[in-house]
C-alpha positions as CSV (number, residue, x, y, z in Angstrom):
1,M,-28.9,-19.0,-23.7
2,S,-30.3,-21.3,-21.0
3,A,-28.6,-19.1,-18.3
4,S,-30.4,-16.0,-19.6
5,R,-33.8,-17.8,-19.6
6,T,-33.4,-19.0,-16.0
7,K,-32.4,-15.5,-14.9
8,S,-35.2,-13.7,-16.6
9,G,-37.7,-16.4,-15.5
10,S,-36.8,-16.0,-11.8
11,D,-37.0,-12.2,-12.1
12,E,-40.5,-12.4,-13.5
13,S,-41.7,-14.7,-10.7
14,T,-40.6,-12.5,-7.9
15,A,-41.8,-9.4,-9.6
16,S,-45.3,-10.8,-10.1
17,V,-45.8,-11.4,-6.3
18,A,-47.2,-8.3,-4.6
19,Q,-45.0,-6.9,-1.9
20,T,-47.4,-5.5,0.7
21,T,-47.1,-5.4,4.4
22,P,-49.5,-7.7,6.2
23,T,-52.4,-6.1,8.0
24,Q,-52.2,-6.0,11.8
25,I,-54.8,-7.8,13.8
26,G,-56.2,-5.2,16.0
27,Y,-59.5,-4.1,17.5
28,G,-62.3,-4.3,14.9
29,H,-60.5,-6.9,12.8
30,P,-62.6,-10.1,12.4
31,E,-59.8,-12.3,13.7
32,F,-59.2,-10.1,16.7
33,Y,-62.2,-11.5,18.6
34,F,-61.1,-15.1,17.8
35,T,-57.6,-14.4,19.1
36,Q,-58.9,-12.7,22.2
37,T,-61.3,-15.5,22.9
38,T,-58.6,-18.1,22.5
39,S,-56.3,-16.3,24.9
40,E,-59.1,-16.0,27.5
41,I,-59.8,-19.7,27.2
42,Q,-56.1,-20.5,27.7
43,K,-56.2,-18.3,30.8
44,S,-59.3,-20.0,32.1
45,I,-57.7,-23.4,31.5
46,G,-54.7,-22.4,33.5
47,E,-56.9,-21.3,36.4
48,L,-58.8,-24.6,36.3
49,K,-55.6,-26.6,36.3
50,A,-54.4,-24.7,39.4
51,S,-57.8,-25.3,41.1
52,V,-57.7,-29.0,40.3
53,D,-54.1,-29.3,41.6
54,A,-55.1,-27.6,44.8
55,M,-58.1,-29.9,45.3
56,K,-55.8,-33.0,44.7
57,G,-53.5,-31.7,47.4
58,S,-56.3,-31.2,49.9
59,L,-57.8,-34.6,49.1
60,G,-54.5,-36.3,49.9
61,G,-55.0,-35.9,53.6
62,V,-58.7,-37.0,53.4
63,E,-57.7,-40.1,51.4
64,R,-55.1,-41.1,54.1
65,K,-57.8,-40.7,56.8
66,V,-60.3,-42.8,54.9
67,D,-57.7,-45.5,54.3
68,A,-57.0,-45.6,58.0
69,L,-60.7,-45.9,58.8
70,V,-61.1,-48.8,56.3
71,A,-58.1,-50.6,57.9
72,W,-59.7,-50.2,61.4
73,K,-63.1,-51.5,60.0
74,N,-61.4,-54.5,58.5
75,M,-59.5,-55.3,61.8
76,I,-62.8,-55.0,63.8
77,F,-64.6,-57.2,61.3
78,G,-61.8,-59.8,61.4
79,G,-61.8,-59.8,65.2
80,A,-65.6,-60.3,65.4
81,I,-65.3,-63.3,63.0
82,V,-62.5,-64.8,65.2
83,L,-64.4,-64.2,68.4
84,G,-67.5,-65.8,66.8
85,V,-65.6,-68.9,65.8
86,V,-64.1,-69.2,69.3
87,V,-67.4,-68.8,71.1
88,S,-69.3,-71.2,68.8
89,S,-66.6,-73.8,69.2
90,L,-66.7,-73.5,73.0
91,V,-70.5,-73.8,73.0
92,F,-70.2,-76.9,70.8
93,L,-67.6,-78.5,73.1
94,I,-69.8,-77.7,76.2
95,N,-72.9,-79.2,74.5
96,K,-71.0,-82.3,73.3
97,F,-69.0,-83.1,76.4
98,G,-71.2,-81.5,79.0
99,P,-73.0,-84.7,80.1
100,Y,-69.7,-86.5,80.7
101,V,-68.5,-83.8,83.1
102,T,-70.0,-83.5,86.6
103,I,-69.4,-80.6,88.7
104,K,-70.2,-81.0,92.3
105,A,-70.8,-78.0,94.5
106,P,-68.6,-78.0,97.6
107,S,-70.5,-79.2,100.7
108,P,-70.8,-76.7,103.5
109,P,-68.2,-77.1,106.2
110,S,-69.2,-79.4,109.0
111,A,-69.8,-77.8,112.4
112,I,-66.6,-78.1,114.3
113,T,-67.2,-78.7,117.9
114,Q,-64.6,-77.4,120.1
115,T,-64.2,-78.7,123.5
116,T,-63.1,-76.1,125.9
117,Q,-60.5,-77.4,128.2
118,P,-59.5,-75.5,131.1
119,P,-56.1,-74.1,131.0
120,K,-53.6,-75.9,133.1
């Protein structure tokens, strides 16, 4: 008897569910506009991704150029600092030891008197 109850119970449950074909989502259906809008948004997002990728590619060259300019700026700045240290240390040494060093200007050559001797 339990087998017959199970069999008849399962037949009733499937028979009570309505067997209808689902409605198609088409023009005029309320969900059609939502679906259409969603697909248009996905299309726009794809276009935006392509644009962003193109911009990243074009900025790669600019980024390398800017990095090279920054490197040159740093080298020039470092050279200026080194040059300033060298010049300031030379000025300090000249001021410190300048009185101990005397520089004499060369005297003009003395007038050489030539005696003319007659040839023999």
